[in-house]
C-alpha positions as CSV (number, residue, x, y, z in Angstrom):
1,M,55.3,43.6,-59.4
2,V,56.5,41.9,-56.3
3,D,60.1,39.8,-57.8
4,R,59.3,36.7,-55.3
5,P,62.2,33.9,-54.7
6,A,62.4,31.1,-57.1
7,E,60.5,27.9,-55.0
8,I,63.1,25.2,-54.1
9,W,61.0,22.1,-53.1
10,T,62.6,19.5,-50.6
11,V,61.6,16.5,-49.1
12,Y,62.9,14.5,-46.1
13,A,62.4,11.6,-44.8
14,Y,62.9,11.4,-41.1
15,D,63.0,8.2,-37.9
16,L,60.1,8.6,-36.2
17,N,61.2,6.8,-33.4
18,T,65.1,8.7,-33.1
19,N,64.1,12.1,-35.5
20,V,67.3,10.6,-37.3
21,L,67.5,12.2,-41.1
22,I,66.8,8.6,-43.2
23,T,67.3,10.7,-46.7
24,E,66.5,13.3,-48.8
25,L,63.9,12.0,-51.3
26,P,63.8,12.5,-55.1
27,A,60.0,13.3,-55.0
28,E,57.9,13.6,-58.2
29,D,54.3,14.3,-58.8
30,L,54.5,15.7,-55.3
31,E,50.9,16.6,-53.5
32,F,49.9,17.4,-50.1
33,S,47.4,19.0,-48.1
34,S,46.2,20.7,-44.3
35,R,43.2,19.9,-42.7
36,L,42.0,22.0,-39.8
37,N,41.5,20.0,-36.7
38,G,42.5,16.7,-38.6
39,A,44.9,15.1,-41.1
40,G,46.1,16.0,-44.3
41,S,47.7,13.8,-46.8
42,I,50.6,13.4,-48.7
43,S,51.5,11.4,-52.2
44,F,54.3,11.5,-54.5
45,N,56.5,9.1,-56.7
46,L,60.2,7.8,-56.5
47,A,61.5,6.7,-59.7
48,I,63.8,4.2,-58.3
49,G,64.3,2.7,-62.0
50,T,66.8,5.1,-61.9
51,P,70.3,4.2,-60.2
52,K,70.8,7.5,-58.6
53,V,67.2,7.6,-57.6
54,A,67.6,4.1,-56.4
55,K,70.5,4.6,-54.3
56,L,68.7,7.6,-52.5
57,V,65.9,5.7,-51.7
58,E,67.3,2.3,-50.5
59,P,67.3,3.7,-46.8
60,I,63.8,3.8,-46.5
61,L,62.9,0.6,-48.6
62,L,64.8,-1.5,-45.8
63,Y,62.2,-0.3,-43.6
64,E,59.8,-2.6,-45.1
65,G,57.1,-0.8,-44.9
66,R,57.2,0.4,-41.6
67,P,56.1,4.1,-40.9
68,F,58.4,7.0,-41.2
69,A,58.6,11.0,-40.8
70,V,57.8,13.3,-44.2
71,Y,58.7,16.6,-44.1
72,V,57.9,19.3,-47.5
73,D,60.6,21.9,-47.5
74,L,59.7,25.1,-49.4
75,N,63.0,27.7,-49.7
76,G,64.4,26.6,-45.9
77,V,60.7,26.2,-44.4
78,I,58.8,23.6,-43.5
79,V,55.5,23.9,-45.0
80,W,54.2,20.1,-44.2
81,G,55.3,17.3,-41.8
82,G,54.0,13.9,-41.7
83,I,53.8,10.1,-41.4
84,A,54.4,7.8,-44.9
85,W,52.0,5.2,-44.1
86,T,52.0,3.2,-47.7
87,G,54.4,2.6,-50.4
88,S,53.4,0.9,-53.8
89,Y,55.2,-0.5,-56.4
90,T,55.0,-1.7,-59.9
91,L,57.2,-3.2,-62.3
92,K,55.0,-1.4,-64.9
93,S,55.9,2.0,-63.7
94,D,59.3,1.0,-62.0
95,A,58.1,3.9,-59.0
96,L,57.8,3.5,-55.7
97,A,54.5,5.7,-55.1
98,I,54.3,6.7,-51.2
99,T,51.2,7.9,-49.5
100,G,51.0,9.5,-45.8
101,S,49.1,11.6,-43.6
102,E,49.8,14.4,-41.2
103,F,51.1,13.9,-37.5
104,Y,47.4,14.0,-36.0
105,S,47.0,10.4,-38.0
106,Y,49.2,9.0,-35.7
107,F,46.5,9.1,-32.9
108,E,44.2,7.5,-35.3
109,Q,46.2,4.6,-34.4
110,R,46.8,5.1,-30.5
111,I,44.3,4.3,-27.8
112,I,44.1,5.8,-24.5
113,V,46.6,4.6,-21.7
114,A,44.5,5.8,-18.7
115,D,41.7,5.9,-17.1
116,Y,39.8,9.6,-17.6
117,T,36.3,9.6,-15.6
118,E,34.8,10.9,-12.9
119,V,37.2,9.3,-10.4
120,Q,40.0,11.1,-11.9
121,Y,38.2,14.5,-12.3
122,P,35.4,14.7,-9.3
123,S,34.8,18.7,-9.9
124,G,35.0,18.0,-13.9
125,V,37.4,18.9,-16.3
126,D,38.6,21.8,-18.7
127,P,38.2,20.1,-22.2
128,A,41.8,21.9,-22.7
129,V,43.4,20.0,-19.9
130,L,41.9,16.9,-20.8
131,L,43.1,16.5,-24.2
132,Y,46.0,17.7,-23.4
133,Q,46.5,14.8,-20.7
134,V,44.7,12.4,-23.2
135,Y,47.8,13.3,-25.6
136,T,50.5,13.8,-23.1
137,D,49.7,10.7,-21.5
138,A,49.4,8.3,-25.4
139,Q,53.5,9.6,-25.7
140,N,54.4,8.4,-22.0
141,V,56.7,5.7,-22.1
142,I,56.0,4.4,-19.0
143,L,52.7,4.1,-19.4
144,A,52.5,3.4,-23.1
145,G,55.1,1.4,-23.5
146,A,58.5,1.5,-26.0
147,G,57.6,3.3,-29.6
148,S,54.9,5.5,-27.9
149,N,56.6,8.9,-28.0
150,I,57.3,10.0,-31.5
151,G,58.4,13.6,-30.2
152,I,55.3,15.7,-30.8
153,T,55.5,18.3,-27.8
154,V,51.9,19.3,-26.6
155,V,51.1,22.9,-25.7
156,N,47.9,23.2,-23.1
157,S,46.6,26.6,-21.9
158,S,43.1,26.2,-20.2
159,S,40.4,26.9,-22.5
160,G,38.1,28.9,-20.0
161,L,35.3,27.1,-21.7
162,P,32.5,25.0,-18.9
163,S,34.0,22.0,-17.0
164,I,32.8,18.6,-18.7
165,T,32.3,15.3,-16.8
166,A,35.0,13.3,-17.9
167,G,34.1,10.2,-19.3
168,Y,37.0,7.8,-21.1
169,P,37.7,4.7,-19.1
170,L,40.6,2.7,-20.0
171,S,38.1,-0.3,-20.5
172,Q,36.6,1.2,-23.4
173,Y,39.9,1.3,-25.6
174,T,39.0,4.6,-27.6
175,V,41.1,5.7,-29.8
176,V,42.7,8.9,-29.1
177,A,41.5,11.0,-32.0
178,Q,38.0,9.8,-30.8
179,V,38.5,12.0,-27.8
180,S,40.0,14.8,-30.0
181,T,37.0,14.9,-32.5
182,D,34.5,14.8,-29.6
183,L,36.4,17.7,-27.8
184,I,36.7,20.2,-31.0
185,N,33.1,19.6,-31.3
186,V,32.3,21.5,-28.0
187,S,31.3,25.4,-28.2
188,A,30.1,27.5,-25.7
189,P,28.3,30.8,-26.4
190,G,30.2,33.7,-25.5
191,I,33.7,31.6,-25.2
192,G,34.5,29.5,-28.4
193,G,35.4,26.1,-29.2
194,L,39.1,23.8,-29.1
195,D,41.1,23.8,-32.4
196,I,44.3,21.3,-32.7
197,Q,47.0,22.7,-34.3
198,I,50.1,20.8,-35.2
199,T,53.3,22.6,-36.5
200,S,56.6,22.0,-37.7
201,Q,59.8,23.6,-37.9
202,W,63.2,23.2,-38.0
203,V,65.1,24.6,-34.9
204,G,69.0,24.2,-35.2
205,G,68.7,21.9,-38.4
206,I,66.4,19.2,-36.5
207,P,62.7,19.1,-37.1
208,V,60.5,20.1,-34.2
209,N,56.6,18.9,-33.9
210,K,54.4,20.5,-31.9
211,L,50.7,19.8,-31.2
212,T,49.0,23.2,-29.7
213,L,45.5,23.5,-28.2
214,W,44.0,26.8,-29.2
215,T,40.6,28.4,-27.5
216,P,38.8,30.5,-28.6
217,R,40.1,29.2,-32.2
218,V,43.2,28.9,-34.0
219,G,44.3,31.3,-36.7
220,T,43.0,34.9,-37.2
221,A,39.7,35.7,-37.1
222,A,37.9,38.4,-39.5
223,T,38.1,41.5,-37.8
224,A,42.1,41.2,-37.5
225,S,42.8,39.8,-40.3
226,G,44.0,41.4,-43.8
227,L,43.9,38.4,-46.0
228,S,41.6,38.9,-49.0
229,F,41.4,37.3,-51.9
230,D,39.9,39.2,-55.0
231,L,38.2,36.3,-57.0
232,T,38.9,38.2,-60.3
233,N,42.4,37.6,-60.1
234,V,42.9,33.7,-59.0
235,I,43.4,31.0,-61.5
236,D,40.3,29.3,-60.2
237,F,37.3,29.6,-57.7
238,S,34.5,27.2,-56.9
239,W,31.2,27.5,-54.7
240,D,29.8,24.2,-53.8
241,T,26.6,24.1,-51.4
242,D,25.1,20.9,-49.9
243,A,21.9,20.8,-48.2
244,T,22.5,16.9,-47.2
245,K,24.9,17.5,-44.8
246,S,23.2,20.3,-42.9
247,A,20.7,19.8,-40.1
248,T,18.5,22.2,-38.2
249,T,18.0,20.0,-35.3
250,I,21.0,17.8,-34.1
251,I,20.6,15.0,-31.4
252,A,24.0,14.4,-29.9
253,T,24.3,10.9,-28.1
254,G,26.6,9.7,-26.0
255,A,27.7,5.8,-24.7
256,G,25.2,3.5,-22.9
257,N,22.1,2.3,-23.5
258,G,18.3,3.4,-22.8
259,A,17.8,6.1,-19.8
260,D,21.8,5.5,-19.2
261,M,22.9,7.1,-22.7
262,P,23.1,10.6,-22.5
263,V,21.0,12.5,-25.4
264,Q,21.6,16.3,-26.3
265,Q,19.1,17.9,-28.8
266,T,19.5,21.3,-30.2
267,N,17.8,23.3,-32.6
268,A,20.3,25.6,-35.1
269,P,20.8,28.7,-33.7
270,G,18.8,31.5,-35.9
271,V,18.1,29.4,-38.4
272,P,14.3,29.7,-39.2
273,V,12.0,26.3,-40.6
274,G,9.3,25.8,-42.6
275,G,8.4,29.3,-44.0
276,L,8.6,30.8,-47.7
277,G,12.6,30.0,-48.6
278,Q,13.2,28.8,-45.3
279,S,14.7,25.0,-45.0
280,P,12.1,22.1,-43.6
281,R,13.2,20.2,-40.6
282,L,16.0,18.4,-41.2
283,D,17.5,16.1,-38.2
284,R,21.2,14.4,-37.7
285,V,22.4,12.3,-35.1
286,F,25.8,12.8,-34.2
287,S,27.2,9.4,-32.3
288,T,30.1,9.7,-29.5
289,S,31.8,7.3,-26.9
290,A,31.2,10.6,-24.3
291,Q,29.4,9.7,-21.4
292,G,28.9,13.0,-19.6
293,Q,25.9,14.7,-20.1
294,D,27.5,18.2,-19.9
295,Q,29.9,17.4,-22.7
296,I,27.3,16.1,-24.9
297,A,25.4,19.2,-24.5
298,L,28.6,21.5,-25.5
299,M,29.1,19.4,-28.3
300,A,25.3,19.3,-29.5
301,N,25.4,23.3,-29.1
302,G,29.1,23.3,-31.3
303,L,27.2,21.2,-34.4
304,A,24.3,23.2,-34.4
305,A,26.6,26.5,-35.0
306,Q,28.3,24.2,-38.0
307,F,25.4,22.5,-39.8
308,G,22.6,24.1,-39.0
309,K,22.9,25.8,-42.7
310,P,23.8,24.4,-45.9
311,V,27.5,23.2,-46.1
312,T,28.9,25.6,-47.8
313,T,32.7,25.1,-49.3
314,P,34.4,28.0,-51.4
315,T,37.6,27.1,-53.0
316,V,40.4,29.4,-54.5
317,T,43.2,28.2,-56.7
318,L,46.5,30.4,-56.6
319,S,50.0,30.1,-57.3
320,T,51.9,29.0,-54.2
321,N,54.3,31.9,-55.5
322,D,50.8,34.0,-55.8
323,E,52.2,38.1,-55.4
324,T,49.3,38.6,-53.0
325,N,49.1,35.7,-50.9
326,P,51.7,33.2,-51.6
327,L,52.1,29.7,-49.5
328,G,53.1,30.7,-45.6
329,S,51.7,33.6,-45.5
330,W,48.3,32.7,-44.1
331,I,47.8,29.7,-41.8
332,V,44.7,26.9,-42.2
333,G,42.3,28.5,-39.5
334,D,42.8,31.9,-41.0
335,D,39.6,33.5,-41.8
336,G,40.1,35.9,-45.4
337,R,38.0,38.1,-47.2
338,L,36.5,37.2,-50.7
339,F,36.0,39.5,-53.0
340,L,33.8,40.0,-56.3
341,P,32.4,43.3,-57.5
342,P,28.8,43.7,-59.1
343,N,27.8,42.0,-62.5
344,N,28.2,44.6,-65.4
345,T,27.6,47.7,-63.7
346,G,29.6,51.6,-64.0
347,D,29.6,53.1,-67.0
348,Q,32.7,50.5,-68.1
349,G,30.6,47.9,-67.7
350,Q,32.6,46.2,-65.2
351,Q,32.3,42.5,-65.0
352,G,32.0,40.5,-61.8
353,N,30.5,37.0,-62.2
354,P,27.3,35.5,-62.8
355,R,27.1,33.5,-59.9
356,F,27.3,36.5,-57.8
357,P,25.0,39.0,-59.8
358,N,25.3,41.7,-56.8
359,G,28.9,40.6,-55.8
360,L,30.5,39.2,-53.0
361,N,32.3,40.7,-50.2
362,E,32.4,38.1,-47.2
363,Y,34.8,36.7,-44.8
364,W,35.7,32.9,-44.7
365,R,37.9,30.7,-43.1
366,V,40.6,28.7,-44.6
367,V,40.2,24.9,-43.0
368,Q,41.9,22.9,-45.8
369,N,44.7,23.6,-48.4
370,E,46.0,21.0,-51.2
371,V,49.2,22.1,-53.1
372,T,50.2,20.4,-56.1
373,V,53.9,20.7,-57.2
374,P,54.5,19.2,-61.4
375,K,57.1,18.2,-62.6
376,E,57.0,21.0,-65.1
377,G,54.6,24.6,-64.5
378,I,53.5,26.1,-61.6
379,A,53.1,25.0,-58.4
380,T,49.4,25.8,-57.2
381,V,47.1,25.8,-54.3
382,V,43.7,25.0,-53.6
383,I,42.6,26.7,-50.8
384,T,39.3,25.1,-49.1
385,F,36.9,27.6,-46.9
386,N,33.9,27.7,-44.4
387,Q,31.8,29.6,-42.4
388,P,33.9,31.5,-39.5
389,P,32.8,30.1,-35.9
390,I,30.0,31.9,-34.2
391,Y,30.9,32.0,-30.5
């Protein structure tokens, strides 16, 4: 048995504009999550009815509801970073409940601050280069004004994806996160797609946040991953399927009306329909603000690969201090092997699981984790998986 260190959880509040430490927060009922290409959440309570807690919390009360940065530290390593957006106090609870989201959520409340159209990119533009510019400009104080730079460093390398016709004019007031959503849905056969990852770490005792654009993906692929989950040795696991979210035919539409609106219809690759045991035809429409036909085509290709089969979301629940796969030994985006032995086989009648009578040995991609730190007992993490991307 591996002798793992005791877990020490610490929550810090920092000023978003200046990156100055505000206070350490005595958080109770702490829960937080991280999501692939999106914003996970955080929630915790502050028992301000206790004088000692009230004194520590007083500095954030002076913010009068304005957002501030929150970092969750586990044994000296930042395991979550984001923004506290809401606070709720009730006399009955005598506690202040705080909720927030990862730093990606900042760009859900920012609009583009420049034109990103064919005029600026007459020869087309790499999707990663375009997204880098959108993120960078949004934090450019000269372009966007005071308070626009919260210190997220953007790291970019050319993706190698086919160039697209940029179609985001300033007059359209497109939200930055919408541009992100559009471009992370692009995918090209043999090349891959585009993923976004925001990480936080201590550098010289100061939290530093970095947004990285990854191609063909973030995380370690199945061919190189040593990550494995024996489902006979976990706290819990689930296996949910949902055909209401799937589609055998994807229709992606862009901005415009009538003949001016770019449209691409794509069938899910490798998904037969209409036969015994097969899916009937299922349609799904995705509407975006993109204006280029080439971008819409790449988006339809990526969406068809994602939603062609019933959406399956296995989850695995572990202790955050798990002996084999503790929190921090994998990241959102990694592929991991999910394993179960066949049910009731061999001389000893080896017990597997009735959901998988023939056993299970597949690779799935980590797309989310949800951590719960109780007042007493062990901290747990629920890991959610999706199918790995197909290039």
